[in-house]
PARONU-695849 format. One record per residue (C-alpha): residue number from 1; residue in one letter; x, z, y. Coordinates in steps of 0.02 Angstrom, whole numbers, always signed. Each point is the difference from the previous one (the first is absolute). Layout:
[NUM,'A',[X,Z,Y]] ...
This chain:
[1,'M',[+8436,-1300,+543]] [2,'L',[+114,-109,-98]] [3,'V',[+124,+89,-113]] [4,'N',[+148,-107,-58]] [5,'S',[+59,+50,-183]] [6,'G',[+128,-132,-53]] [7,'R',[-87,-166,+4]] [8,'T',[-176,+62,-28]] [9,'L',[-101,+53,+153]] [10,'F',[-139,+124,-11]] [11,'S',[-147,+12,+116]] [12,'R',[-68,+180,+14]] [13,'A',[-178,+27,+61]] [14,'S',[-86,+164,+8]] [15,'S',[-190,+8,-48]] [16,'T',[-127,+90,+110]] [17,'T',[-78,+70,-157]] [18,'S',[+160,+58,-86]] [19,'T',[+168,+67,+44]] [20,'T',[+86,-103,-138]] [21,'N',[+98,-145,+62]] [22,'T',[-37,-175,-72]] [23,'I',[+157,-100,-45]] [24,'I',[-11,-192,+6]] [25,'K',[+152,-90,-62]] [26,'R',[+52,-164,+71]] [27,'M',[+73,-114,-126]] [28,'V',[+150,-109,+24]] [29,'H',[+43,-183,-33]] [30,'N',[+179,-47,-49]] [31,'K',[+74,-172,-9]] [32,'V',[+97,+48,-155]] [33,'T',[-7,+167,-94]] [34,'I',[+146,+55,-117]] [35,'I',[-43,+133,-133]] [36,'G',[+149,+91,-58]] [37,'S',[+162,+87,+57]] [38,'G',[+142,-62,-107]] [39,'P',[+125,-141,+13]] [40,'A',[-129,-137,-27]] [41,'A',[-116,+66,+137]] [42,'H',[+131,+33,+128]] [43,'T',[+85,-170,-27]] [44,'A',[-159,-89,+18]] [45,'A',[-32,+103,+159]] [46,'I',[+170,-46,+71]] [47,'Y',[-29,-188,-27]] [48,'L',[-169,+5,+78]] [49,'A',[+50,+105,+141]] [50,'R',[+141,-102,+48]] [51,'A',[-121,-148,-2]] [52,'E',[-94,+101,+132]] [53,'I',[-158,+23,-108]] [54,'K',[+0,+189,+19]] [55,'P',[-40,+52,-177]] [56,'T',[-87,+166,-43]] [57,'L',[+69,+89,-144]] [58,'Y',[-94,+144,-84]] [59,'E',[+136,+109,-86]] [60,'G',[-122,+116,-79]] [61,'M',[-12,+189,-15]] [62,'M',[+75,+39,-169]] [63,'A',[-82,-157,-64]] [64,'N',[+15,-3,-195]] [65,'G',[+82,+169,+7]] [66,'I',[+153,-73,+86]] [67,'A',[+59,+32,+175]] [68,'A',[+12,-137,+128]] [69,'G',[+151,-107,-45]] [70,'G',[-53,-23,-173]] [71,'Q',[+97,+28,-164]] [72,'L',[+167,-8,+92]] [73,'T',[-39,+170,+75]] [74,'T',[+2,+74,-177]] [75,'T',[+178,-65,-30]] [76,'T',[+173,+62,+47]] [77,'D',[+144,-109,+29]] [78,'I',[-28,-189,+8]] [79,'E',[+159,-105,-35]] [80,'N',[-78,-170,-36]] [81,'F',[-83,-46,+165]] [82,'P',[+105,-130,+88]] [83,'G',[+93,+48,+162]] [84,'F',[+32,+182,-43]] [85,'P',[+161,+6,-99]] [86,'Q',[+6,+192,+11]] [87,'G',[-173,+16,-58]] [88,'L',[-141,+101,+86]] [89,'L',[-150,+110,-47]] [90,'G',[-164,-88,-38]] [91,'S',[-86,+97,+135]] [92,'E',[+134,-57,+123]] [93,'L',[-21,-178,-42]] [94,'M',[-191,+6,+28]] [95,'D',[+26,+93,+167]] [96,'R',[+107,-144,+61]] [97,'M',[-117,-130,-60]] [98,'K',[-144,+88,+91]] [99,'E',[+105,+20,+152]] [100,'Q',[+38,-184,+2]] [101,'S',[-185,-61,-26]] [102,'V',[-52,+122,+140]] [103,'K',[+134,-67,+113]] [104,'F',[-67,-171,-1]] [105,'G',[-181,+53,+29]] [106,'T',[-80,+53,-164]] [107,'E',[-135,+128,+21]] [108,'V',[+16,+131,-140]] [109,'I',[-154,+105,-38]] [110,'T',[+15,+151,-117]] [111,'E',[-171,-28,-82]] [112,'T',[-46,-54,-171]] [113,'I',[-107,-156,-26]] [114,'S',[-114,+43,-145]] [115,'K',[-129,-143,+0]] [116,'V',[+16,-183,+28]] [117,'D',[-125,-145,+2]] [118,'L',[+77,-173,-23]] [119,'S',[-171,-90,-29]] [120,'S',[-11,-72,+178]] [121,'K',[+101,-30,+156]] [122,'P',[+65,+94,+89]] [123,'F',[+46,+119,-136]] [124,'K',[-72,+174,+10]] [125,'F',[+87,+163,-33]] [126,'W',[-31,+191,+9]] [127,'T',[+115,+144,+10]] [128,'E',[-9,+156,-105]] [129,'F',[-146,+113,+37]] [130,'N',[-80,-134,+104]] [131,'E',[-60,-110,-141]] [132,'D',[-185,+14,+49]] [133,'G',[+23,-43,+182]] [134,'P',[+15,-170,+90]] [135,'A',[+138,-112,-66]] [136,'N',[+167,-37,+86]] [137,'T',[+37,-192,-11]] [138,'T',[+160,-109,-12]] [139,'D',[+28,-190,-7]] [140,'A',[+138,+18,-132]] [141,'M',[+57,+143,-111]] [142,'I',[+159,+29,-100]] [143,'L',[-5,+126,-145]] [144,'A',[+166,+81,-33]] [145,'T',[-48,+170,-77]] [146,'G',[+126,-11,-145]] [147,'A',[-12,+67,-173]] [148,'S',[+32,+173,-72]] [149,'A',[+101,+32,-163]] [150,'R',[-104,+78,-141]] [151,'R',[+72,+176,-30]] [152,'V',[-2,+102,-164]] [153,'N',[-41,+158,+100]] [154,'L',[+122,+106,-106]] [155,'P',[+27,+183,+37]] [156,'G',[+147,-3,+117]] [157,'E',[-26,-178,+59]] [158,'E',[-36,+50,+181]] [159,'T',[+152,+114,+6]] [160,'Y',[+119,-141,-64]] [161,'W',[-85,-154,+75]] [162,'Q',[+143,-96,+86]] [163,'Q',[+114,+137,-63]] [164,'G',[+24,-77,-168]] [165,'I',[-170,-77,-31]] [166,'S',[-39,-178,+68]] [167,'A',[-122,-142,-32]] [168,'C',[+120,-133,+45]] [169,'A',[+167,-30,-91]] [170,'V',[+56,-144,+109]] [171,'C',[-29,+101,+156]] [172,'D',[+79,+164,-56]] [173,'G',[+106,-36,-160]] [174,'A',[+163,-17,+94]] [175,'V',[-24,+169,+94]] [176,'P',[+158,+110,-29]] [177,'I',[-101,+137,-94]] [178,'F',[-34,-124,-139]] [179,'R',[+174,-77,-25]] [180,'N',[+81,+34,-165]] [181,'K',[-143,+117,-49]] [182,'P',[-128,-8,-144]] [183,'L',[-165,-75,+63]] [184,'A',[-179,-25,-75]] [185,'V',[-125,-131,+28]] [186,'I',[-189,+19,-41]] [187,'G',[-93,-150,-53]] [188,'G',[-9,-130,-141]] [189,'G',[-33,-163,+91]] [190,'D',[+105,-132,+78]] [191,'S',[+26,+94,+162]] [192,'A',[+65,+152,-98]] [193,'C',[+116,-102,-103]] [194,'E',[+70,-91,+154]] [195,'E',[+25,+163,+92]] [196,'A',[+89,+77,-150]] [197,'G',[+115,-146,-8]] [198,'F',[+32,+13,+187]] [199,'L',[+37,+182,-6]] [200,'T',[+138,-26,-135]] [201,'K',[+111,-70,+145]] [202,'Y',[+4,+178,+74]] [203,'G',[-46,+132,-122]] [204,'S',[+103,+54,-148]] [205,'K',[-151,-12,-122]] [206,'V',[-180,-57,+20]] [207,'Y',[-144,+74,-102]] [208,'L',[-159,-105,-13]] [209,'L',[-148,+114,-33]] [210,'V',[-137,-96,-84]] [211,'R',[-169,+84,-40]] [212,'K',[-41,-117,-139]] [213,'D',[+98,-48,-160]] [214,'H',[+41,-167,+74]] [215,'L',[+40,-86,+163]] [216,'R',[-132,-113,+79]] [217,'A',[+130,-98,+97]] [218,'S',[+31,-182,-30]] [219,'T',[+108,-45,-150]] [220,'I',[+149,-46,+104]] [221,'M',[-5,+159,+106]] [222,'Q',[-12,+103,-170]] [223,'R',[+152,-89,-65]] [224,'R',[+103,+41,+160]] [225,'V',[-34,+185,-5]] [226,'Q',[+27,+11,-188]] [227,'K',[+168,-85,+9]] [228,'N',[+63,+104,+149]] [229,'D',[+110,+138,-62]] [230,'K',[-33,+106,+151]] [231,'I',[-189,+5,-29]] [232,'E',[-79,+115,-129]] [233,'I',[-184,-25,-28]] [234,'L',[-100,+160,-40]] [235,'Y',[-163,-54,-78]] [236,'N',[-159,+105,-14]] [237,'T',[+73,+100,+144]] [238,'V',[-74,+65,+159]] [239,'A',[+68,+106,+146]] [240,'V',[-78,+176,+8]] [241,'E',[+99,+78,+149]] [242,'A',[+135,-37,+131]] [243,'K',[+130,+140,+11]] [244,'G',[+152,+35,+109]] [245,'D',[+85,+120,+113]] [246,'G',[-133,-7,+135]] [247,'K',[+93,-136,+99]] [248,'L',[+39,-137,-127]] [249,'L',[-67,-45,-168]] [250,'N',[+108,+31,-155]] [251,'T',[-113,+14,-148]] [252,'L',[-159,-82,-63]] [253,'R',[-111,+87,-126]] [254,'I',[-64,-126,-128]] [255,'K',[-121,-5,-140]] [256,'N',[-4,-101,-154]] [257,'V',[-186,-31,-16]] [258,'K',[+8,-55,-181]] [259,'E',[+96,+155,-61]] [260,'N',[-77,+110,+134]] [261,'Q',[+176,+67,+44]] [262,'E',[+71,+40,+173]] [263,'S',[+183,-8,+51]] [264,'D',[+107,-3,+157]] [265,'L',[+91,-165,+56]] [266,'Q',[+143,+19,+119]] [267,'V',[-27,-129,+131]] [268,'N',[+39,-12,+186]] [269,'G',[-130,-137,+40]] [270,'L',[-169,-40,-52]] [271,'F',[-83,-168,+44]] [272,'Y',[-182,-44,-16]] [273,'A',[-38,-179,-53]] [274,'I',[-183,+12,-40]] [275,'G',[-71,-114,+136]] [276,'H',[-60,+11,+183]] [277,'T',[-170,+0,+75]] [278,'P',[-25,-111,+152]] [279,'A',[-95,+67,+147]] [280,'T',[-133,-135,+5]] [281,'S',[-159,+97,-33]] [282,'I',[-66,-30,+179]] [283,'V',[-9,-189,-38]] [284,'Q',[-38,+3,-181]] [285,'G',[-131,-133,-42]] [286,'Q',[+21,-80,+172]] [287,'V',[+167,-96,-36]] [288,'T',[+73,-70,-155]] [289,'T',[+111,+118,-99]] [290,'D',[+82,+4,-169]] [291,'E',[-50,+106,-144]] [292,'S',[+104,+145,+69]] [293,'G',[-68,-7,+174]] [294,'Y',[+138,-89,+89]] [295,'I',[-60,-125,+129]] [296,'K',[+31,-186,-39]] [297,'T',[+82,-97,+134]] [298,'I',[+25,-186,+15]] [299,'P',[+171,-36,-67]] [300,'G',[+128,-10,+145]] [301,'T',[-114,+91,+122]] [302,'A',[-84,+166,+31]] [303,'E',[-171,-88,+13]] [304,'T',[-138,+58,-118]] [305,'N',[-156,-86,-49]] [306,'V',[-89,+70,+151]] [307,'P',[+60,-95,+160]] [308,'G',[+70,+118,+125]] [309,'F',[+36,+141,-124]] [310,'F',[+179,+14,-47]] [311,'A',[+93,+112,-129]] [312,'A',[+178,+60,+13]] [313,'G',[+110,+117,-93]] [314,'D',[-29,+89,-157]] [315,'V',[-192,-31,+4]] [316,'Q',[+41,-175,-58]] [317,'D',[+173,+22,-88]] [318,'S',[-8,+78,-170]] [319,'K',[+174,-57,-42]] [320,'Y',[+136,+47,+124]] [321,'R',[-74,+137,+108]] [322,'Q',[+157,+17,+112]] [323,'A',[+4,+39,+181]] [324,'I',[+88,-159,+39]] [325,'T',[-125,-110,-88]] [326,'S',[-143,+92,+81]] [327,'A',[+77,-31,+170]] [328,'G',[+21,-187,-48]] [329,'T',[-189,-18,-44]] [330,'G',[-37,+98,+156]] [331,'C',[+83,-134,+98]] [332,'M',[-94,-136,-94]] [333,'A',[-166,+91,+43]] [334,'G',[+40,+15,+180]] [335,'L',[+47,-180,+19]] [336,'D',[-154,-55,-109]] [337,'A',[-119,+111,+109]] [338,'E',[+75,-73,+158]] [339,'R',[-36,-178,-58]] [340,'Y',[-176,+47,-59]] [341,'L',[-35,+75,+173]] [342,'S',[+64,-152,+88]] [343,'S',[-117,-106,-102]] [344,'L',[-144,+99,+68]] [345,'E',[+38,-37,+184]] 
């Protein structure tokens, strides 16, 4: 008897010497496989589906600890995605993107791809909990698994995440709860200095919390924050606890590590600027990446050093990390994959 479970078929045969059923899994072959569930993944899927290539998209089951839809599912209002002048919830935007890709023929599978082999064609891949079984195969593959912001893991962080705590000033800085309010940024590099400067457009004051006694940002970025009257740099300072009224952040417990003294800092917003970790571990060592793990693509394309393997979104973008730029590179990956598949015919 054949039992259909999603796209995977199982053949169940009972043994004459045992009452236990033997399960034999029939693997699948895809023309193009997309790994991811955010703007890059679904935009690539939309372009490929409209080209009648019928892509298969594995959205994952809490892959990298994030629900299908990616980082946008952890945000609230999005006001900078073109076409939505009134703004919309991050989860709503991703629901619409998924609906659109499915409408044109994308097959979405809620499984996590946990192992990939790019050493030969067709590429091989395995889903979670099936790594020791036969491989699935695909002619082309697009990796769009994104990147996750590094967190401080403060007490109170989970309570006030997206309720005062964020890892993207450009994404969330203009939200009403931060306007004309004191804000804080954690970090001492270029990104932290840039985000602190950006937040001065909205906050009444910005505290830059630096663990060391100096900034590690470039000289020009250091000068910018030091000359900005709305930015106060707190050296030798770390955050200890995020506090509030249970709904919104209003206080940050900080500690001067040099003097070993703690105090409360009244802020309504806390922004992490301590880097991101790209979700590229499944292809580490198989494709060229930079020192931080971001996949290197050929400039102006989504192509990598492995023909037929493409990267889109935050797995290859360590600079912008915006929904709209992810969608743009997803478009590039879809078009590049379409051309690649045409070249095989």
